[in-house]
C-alpha positions in Angstrom: -24.2 -64.7 24.2 -20.8 -64.6 25.9 -19.0 -64.1 22.2 -21.5 -61.0 22.1 -20.7 -59.8 25.3 -17.0 -59.9 24.8 -17.2 -58.6 21.4 -19.0 -55.3 23.0 -16.8 -54.8 25.5 -13.8 -55.2 23.1 -15.2 -52.4 20.9 -16.4 -50.5 23.6 -13.0 -50.3 25.2 -11.3 -49.7 22.0 -13.6 -46.7 21.5 -13.4 -45.3 25.1 -9.6 -45.4 25.5 -8.2 -47.1 22.5 -5.1 -49.3 23.1 -5.0 -48.0 26.6 -8.2 -49.6 27.4 -6.2 -52.7 26.2 -3.8 -53.0 29.1 -6.2 -52.2 31.6 -8.6 -54.8 31.1 -6.2 -57.4 30.1 
């Protein structure tokens, strides 16, 4: 379940803002 959630979060942030979201979430 965790893997799926994390994968979805990554895909979501990548689609939402792209590389910008990466810096915000990480």
